RODO-2510 file (C-alpha; in nm, 4 decimals, decimal comma):
residues 342
     n   res          X          Y          Z
     1     m    11,1045    -0,0457     6,4079
     2     p    11,1763     0,3281     6,3902
     3     e    11,3759     0,4884     6,6683
     4     i    11,1542     0,7992     6,6916
     5     s    10,7819     0,8435     6,6269
     6     v    10,6791     1,2013     6,5527
     7     i    10,3079     1,2657     6,6145
     8     v    10,1315     1,5577     6,4447
     9     p     9,7600     1,6278     6,5021
    10     v     9,6095     1,7818     6,1892
    11     y     9,3045     2,0093     6,1864
    12     k     9,2461     2,3001     5,9458
    13     a     9,6152     2,2872     5,8658
    14     e     9,6367     2,2816     5,4866
    15     a     9,8109     2,6218     5,4790
    16     f    10,0898     2,5104     5,7160
    17     l    10,1192     2,1331     5,7067
    18     k    10,3656     2,0867     5,4198
    19     k    10,6252     2,3119     5,5848
    20     c    10,5868     2,1149     5,9074
    21     t    10,6134     1,7709     5,7463
    22     d    10,9025     1,8745     5,5204
    23     s    11,0970     1,9807     5,8294
    24     i    11,0347     1,6417     5,9925
    25     l    11,1020     1,4219     5,6910
    26     g    11,4135     1,6260     5,6141
    27     q    11,5698     1,5655     5,9557
    28     t    11,9347     1,4627     5,9639
    29     f    11,8124     1,1817     6,1923
    30     a    11,6292     0,9642     5,9407
    31     d    11,5268     0,6645     6,1547
    32     l    11,1808     0,7981     6,2243
    33     e    10,8163     0,7594     6,1410
    34     l    10,5733     1,0460     6,0989
    35     l    10,2198     0,9886     6,2230
    36     l     9,9683     1,2377     6,0826
    37     v     9,6399     1,2190     6,2743
    38     e     9,3757     1,4007     6,0728
    39     d     9,1104     1,5020     6,3249
    40     g     8,8003     1,5326     6,1078
    41     s     8,9205     1,8550     5,9472
    42     p     8,6594     2,0312     5,7276
    43     d     8,9218     2,1570     5,4794
    44     d     9,1495     1,9549     5,2512
    45     s     9,3969     1,8685     5,5281
    46     g     9,3039     1,5004     5,5029
    47     k     9,3780     1,4848     5,1310
    48     l     9,7071     1,6645     5,1888
    49     c     9,8023     1,4107     5,4567
    50     d     9,7398     1,1277     5,2094
    51     a     9,9409     1,3048     4,9420
    52     i    10,2350     1,3516     5,1798
    53     a    10,2188     0,9842     5,2761
    54     g    10,2467     0,8961     4,9082
    55     t    10,5876     1,0628     4,8889
    56     d    10,7595     0,8890     5,1822
    57     p    10,7049     0,5389     5,3258
    58     r    10,7865     0,6665     5,6757
    59     v    10,4548     0,8535     5,6870
    60     r    10,1408     0,6930     5,8271
    61     v     9,8051     0,8703     5,8186
    62     f     9,5075     0,8182     6,0478
    63     h     9,1687     0,9751     5,9753
    64     k     8,9249     1,0130     6,2643
    65     e     8,6129     1,2009     6,3603
    66     n     8,6824     1,5355     6,5210
    67     g     8,7633     1,4882     6,8876
    68     g     9,0225     1,7524     6,9643
    69     v     9,3983     1,7650     6,9922
    70     s     9,4172     1,5352     7,2957
    71     s     9,2298     1,2505     7,1280
    72     a     9,4459     1,2939     6,8173
    73     r     9,7671     1,2717     7,0171
    74     n     9,6367     0,9738     7,2129
    75     l     9,5626     0,7888     6,8893
    76     g     9,9103     0,8724     6,7639
    77     m    10,0695     0,7378     7,0827
    78     a     9,8651     0,4188     7,0604
    79     e     9,9816     0,3594     6,7030
    80     a    10,3435     0,4714     6,7476
    81     q    10,6164     0,2119     6,7041
    82     g    10,9236     0,4168     6,7939
    83     t    11,1409     0,3820     7,1000
    84     y    11,0900     0,7529     7,1610
    85     l    10,8009     0,9904     7,0999
    86     a    10,8146     1,3469     6,9725
    87     f    10,5279     1,5851     6,9084
    88     a    10,4750     1,8739     6,6704
    89     d    10,1842     2,1028     6,5928
    90     a    10,0889     2,1309     6,2286
    91     d    10,1605     2,5050     6,2051
    92     d    10,5131     2,4740     6,3496
    93     w    10,8370     2,3210     6,2214
    94     l    11,1722     2,1781     6,3344
    95     p    11,5341     2,2802     6,2691
    96     p    11,7035     2,0189     6,0448
    97     d    11,9104     1,8575     6,3222
    98     a    11,6611     1,8846     6,6101
    99     l    11,5939     1,5126     6,6539
   100     e    11,9577     1,4168     6,6020
   101     a    12,0725     1,6675     6,8653
   102     m    11,8267     1,5434     7,1270
   103     h    11,8787     1,1758     7,0452
   104     s    12,2582     1,2114     7,0599
   105     a    12,2372     1,3809     7,4000
   106     l    11,9969     1,1173     7,5264
   107     t    12,2173     0,8309     7,4064
   108     a    12,5368     0,9816     7,5443
   109     a    12,3773     1,0333     7,8859
   110     g    12,1989     0,6986     7,9001
   111     s    11,8769     0,8880     7,9710
   112     d    11,5156     0,8072     7,8966
   113     s    11,4224     1,1623     7,7933
   114     a    11,5758     1,4671     7,6280
   115     g    11,4819     1,8295     7,5777
   116     g    11,5996     2,1579     7,4334
   117     a    11,5262     2,5248     7,3800
   118     h    11,2973     2,6631     7,1082
   119     y    11,2472     2,9538     6,8722
   120     l    10,9526     3,1885     6,8907
   121     a    10,8703     3,2520     6,5251
   122     q    10,6671     3,5575     6,4265
   123     p    10,4473     3,5734     6,1140
   124     d    10,6867     3,8315     5,9667
   125     g    10,9690     3,5744     5,9736
   126     s    11,1588     3,7095     6,2726
   127     t    11,2619     3,4729     6,5510
   128     s    11,3894     3,4831     6,9072
   129     v    11,5257     3,2062     7,1278
   130     e    11,3450     3,0875     7,4390
   131     p    11,5461     2,8792     7,6888
   132     g    11,4685     2,5175     7,7619
   133     a    11,2945     2,3874     8,0709
   134     l    11,6359     2,3453     8,2384
   135     p    11,9926     2,4494     8,1506
   136     a    12,2028     2,2087     7,9479
   137     g    12,3045     1,9059     8,1534
   138     v    12,1904     1,5656     8,2739
   139     y    11,9337     1,5434     8,5529
   140     g    11,8210     1,2637     8,7810
   141     p    11,4795     1,2080     8,9437
   142     d    11,5190     1,4616     9,2259
   143     a    11,6407     1,7385     8,9953
   144     i    11,3635     1,6579     8,7461
   145     r    11,1076     1,6803     9,0263
   146     t    11,2274     2,0192     9,1509
   147     g    11,3229     2,1621     8,8126
   148     i    11,0167     2,0610     8,6132
   149     v    10,7349     1,8997     8,8128
   150     d    10,7390     2,1409     9,1068
   151     r    10,7584     2,4398     8,8730
   152     l    10,4604     2,3151     8,6733
   153     l    10,2676     2,2592     8,9959
   154     g    10,4011     2,5582     9,1657
   155     e    10,4000     2,8929     9,3251
   156     r    10,4648     3,0993     9,0156
   157     m    10,3088     3,4385     9,0869
   158     g    10,5774     3,7059     9,0868
   159     k    10,8505     3,4580     8,9956
   160     p    10,9100     3,5089     8,6215
   161     g    11,2226     3,2938     8,6217
   162     q    11,0309     3,0044     8,7774
   163     v    10,7397     2,9980     8,5322
   164     l    10,7529     2,6877     8,3139
   165     n    10,5242     2,6508     8,0143
   166     g    10,3905     2,3062     7,9375
   167     f    10,5400     2,2750     7,5905
   168     i    10,5608     1,9056     7,4960
   169     w    10,7148     1,9617     7,1542
   170     r    11,0629     2,0430     7,2850
   171     f    11,1187     1,6975     7,4380
   172     l    11,1855     1,3397     7,3386
   173     f    10,9792     1,1018     7,5518
   174     s    11,0273     0,7332     7,6275
   175     r    10,7416     0,5350     7,4740
   176     d    10,7948     0,2669     7,7381
   177     i    10,7267     0,5169     8,0181
   178     v    10,4164     0,6475     7,8417
   179     r    10,2867     0,2978     7,7686
   180     d    10,3745     0,1350     8,1007
   181     h    10,2005     0,4072     8,3017
   182     d     9,9164     0,4720     8,0542
   183     i     9,9926     0,8437     8,0352
   184     r     9,7410     1,0187     7,8124
   185     f     9,6256     1,3640     7,7143
   186     a     9,2889     1,5007     7,8257
   187     g     9,1068     1,8191     7,7317
   188     a     9,1490     2,0877     7,4682
   189     y     9,3564     2,3366     7,6682
   190     l     9,6303     2,3047     7,9329
   191     e     9,6587     1,9365     7,8434
   192     d    10,0337     1,9640     7,7812
   193     e    10,1062     2,0740     8,1368
   194     l     9,9346     1,7740     8,2932
   195     f    10,1063     1,5338     8,0535
   196     l    10,4479     1,6768     8,1386
   197     m    10,3808     1,6680     8,5115
   198     e    10,2793     1,3036     8,5085
   199     y    10,5511     1,1917     8,2672
   200     f    10,8312     1,3578     8,4602
   201     c    10,7131     1,2026     8,7843
   202     y    10,8202     0,8724     8,6267
   203     a    11,1254     0,9774     8,4197
   204     q    11,4587     0,8782     8,5727
   205     r    11,7115     1,0675     8,3635
   206     l    11,6783     1,3763     8,1442
   207     a    11,9405     1,5095     7,9024
   208     m    11,8975     1,8804     7,8259
   209     i    12,0707     2,0682     7,5442
   210     d    12,0854     2,4459     7,5074
   211     r    12,0119     2,4620     7,1349
   212     p    11,6659     2,5278     6,9900
   213     v    11,4865     2,2163     6,8658
   214     y    11,1578     2,3691     6,7521
   215     y    11,0052     2,6711     6,5784
   216     y    10,6876     2,7784     6,7608
   217     l    10,4814     3,0004     6,5312
   218     q    10,2942     3,2799     6,7037
   219     n     9,9828     3,2088     6,5020
   220     p     9,6994     3,4574     6,5722
   221     l     9,4486     3,1884     6,4714
   222     s     9,5707     2,9248     6,7183
   223     v     9,3506     2,7908     6,9984
   224     t     9,5442     2,9904     7,2574
   225     r     9,4381     3,3147     7,0859
   226     r     9,0739     3,2397     7,0053
   227     y     8,7860     3,3079     7,2415
   228     l     8,7044     2,9897     7,4310
   229     p     8,3446     3,0026     7,5632
   230     d     8,3977     2,6963     7,7830
   231     y     8,7368     2,7983     7,9220
   232     m     8,6271     2,7946     8,2879
   233     d     8,4853     2,4432     8,2565
   234     t     8,8169     2,3365     8,1048
   235     f     9,0117     2,5090     8,3808
   236     t     8,7990     2,3468     8,6510
   237     r     8,8703     2,0011     8,5079
   238     f     9,2372     2,0953     8,4785
   239     m     9,2549     2,1852     8,8481
   240     e     9,0789     1,8638     8,9464
   241     a     9,3322     1,6622     8,7457
   242     k     9,6194     1,8641     8,8916
   243     e     9,4908     1,7987     9,2441
   244     a     9,4737     1,4271     9,1654
   245     l     9,8344     1,4242     9,0417
   246     a     9,9510     1,6167     9,3474
   247     e     9,7860     1,3623     9,5754
   248     k     9,9100     1,0606     9,3771
   249     f    10,2732     1,1713     9,3767
   250     s    10,2766     1,3628     9,7078
   251     l    10,3558     1,6907     9,5317
   252     g    10,3434     2,0373     9,6807
   253     e    10,5396     1,9911    10,0015
   254     g    10,6730     2,3298    10,0979
   255     m    10,4352     2,5029     9,8551
   256     p    10,1218     2,5709    10,0618
   257     l     9,9831     2,8201     9,8105
   258     w    10,0299     2,6250     9,4883
   259     r     9,6547     2,5977     9,4368
   260     e     9,6035     2,9712     9,4797
   261     n     9,8949     3,0389     9,2444
   262     s     9,7483     2,8059     8,9844
   263     r     9,4085     2,9695     9,0174
   264     w     9,5555     3,3180     8,9793
   265     s     9,7296     3,2016     8,6627
   266     g     9,4036     3,0558     8,5359
   267     l     9,2160     3,3692     8,6364
   268     l     9,4458     3,5964     8,4351
   269     i     9,3937     3,3720     8,1322
   270     a     9,0174     3,3710     8,1928
   271     i     9,0057     3,7507     8,2053
   272     g     9,2011     3,7854     7,8830
   273     n     8,9745     3,5243     7,7271
   274     e     8,6528     3,7004     7,8287
   275     f     8,7755     4,0387     7,7066
   276     a     8,9104     3,8928     7,3815
   277     a     8,8202     4,0862     7,0693
   278     s     8,6797     3,7626     6,9227
   279     n     8,4253     3,7312     7,2075
   280     p     8,0977     3,8544     7,0507
   281     a     7,9507     3,9678     7,3852
   282     s     7,9069     4,3364     7,4672
   283     l     8,1609     4,5103     7,6897
   284     s     7,9171     4,5173     7,9811
   285     e     7,8459     4,1467     7,9383
   286     k     8,2179     4,0715     7,9359
   287     r     8,2665     4,2765     8,2522
   288     a     7,9784     4,0977     8,4275
   289     r     8,1208     3,7606     8,3282
   290     v     8,4645     3,8513     8,4668
   291     k     8,3105     3,9672     8,7950
   292     t     8,1240     3,6361     8,8203
   293     i     8,4434     3,4378     8,7621
   294     c     8,6294     3,6381     9,0257
   295     a     8,3458     3,5788     9,2729
   296     r     8,3679     3,2011     9,2453
   297     p     8,4722     3,0756     9,5921
   298     e     8,8002     2,9219     9,4794
   299     m     8,8951     3,2341     9,2798
   300     a     8,7909     3,4700     9,5564
   301     q     9,0086     3,2728     9,7978
   302     a     9,3063     3,3027     9,5629
   303     i     9,2502     3,6785     9,5284
   304     r     9,2438     3,7146     9,9075
   305     a     9,5452     3,4917     9,9653
   306     i     9,7903     3,6359     9,7124
   307     q     9,8755     3,9846     9,5890
   308     p    10,0733     3,9096     9,2702
   309     t    10,3828     4,1194     9,1987
   310     d    10,6496     4,1366     8,9273
   311     l    10,4199     3,9995     8,6587
   312     g    10,5225     4,2310     8,3801
   313     r    10,3485     4,5564     8,3067
   314     n    10,0261     4,4431     8,1393
   315     k     9,9536     4,1437     8,3614
   316     q    10,0440     4,3451     8,6691
   317     v     9,7905     4,6149     8,5826
   318     v     9,5222     4,3494     8,5364
   319     a     9,6075     4,1759     8,8639
   320     d     9,6102     4,5044     9,0562
   321     l     9,2704     4,6082     8,9210
   322     v     9,1210     4,2670     8,9980
   323     s     9,2610     4,2743     9,3530
   324     k     9,0983     4,6139     9,4064
   325     g     8,7695     4,5160     9,2402
   326     r     8,8095     4,7845     8,9729
   327     f     8,6238     4,5968     8,7026
   328     f     8,4835     4,8995     8,5206
   329     l     8,8313     5,0423     8,4686
   330     l     8,9576     4,6966     8,3716
   331     s     8,6933     4,6697     8,0993
   332     l     8,7812     5,0150     7,9657
   333     l     9,1458     4,9193     7,9388
   334     y     9,0609     4,6079     7,7403
   335     w     8,8225     4,8073     7,5224
   336     y     9,1032     5,0494     7,4445
   337     k     9,3447     4,7629     7,3734
   338     n     9,1011     4,5880     7,1375
   339     r     8,9905     4,8878     6,9336
   340     g     8,9709     4,7946     6,5672
   341     k     9,0260     4,4205     6,6302
   342     e     8,6638     4,3088     6,6413
***
């Protein structure tokens, strides 16, 4: 059996996939399998997956009807045979020694999980380093809870150093933990955050290294940059699932405003989504939609309860205008920002 299973969902990825798979199959840690889950892609991604599998016996390909990234990852986890699980997106890639570095740290610490930093990779080839979820070291259950779970749950408005993104691809996960507790992905957006929260409620020991283990391409065509017409439905389901996790694991003690913080975070994403250049609606329609979202009872409560600060210039301007109900000016600012992008 392989030591590590690397799961890659594949959809409209023919332009990127070979670079991704080459970086995985070329790892200095060779005891791995690569699971390519082709999610009903309309391009030639499926044929490319089969061709890649023909070059290396460690590659297994699964073709399925389109069901989204969560269903693709879930299928990969169900089929994985490795002791540990790793994830990659088809438009990203790994440094040559990423898996070896994490596995060595995990083994040395006797831990069930490992993680590292990552590179932000721009389309022009430039990169910058983003720190890992925690500084280098070995962490037990209490430190994992406060350092990862509580921050994912948490009161993040105005606390830039406390914001933790739900990036699953910079960790090695124990397949036993995932299997024994039936941890799965759900939804097409924000699914990583819920997976990390639940997983790290069960993890007992985490080895962190300070070196980058992943190249995260800032792809303008990715799902996080496209207009999502059903974003608010997705966010509502996300909050329901987050509430369920908080209740199950007794999370949120000492954080009475975590819900309002989460809703503010979701609201800022929703506003950017509605005013996206790729949204075909008129400016007045976008403005009306944003006003409706802000008037939802749970969002209105969050707006009343918290006045965000220290968000960074652009987000701070948006938050201030929303707090003051200045939606016309907000729409003009987004119009100015998006000129020439439609």
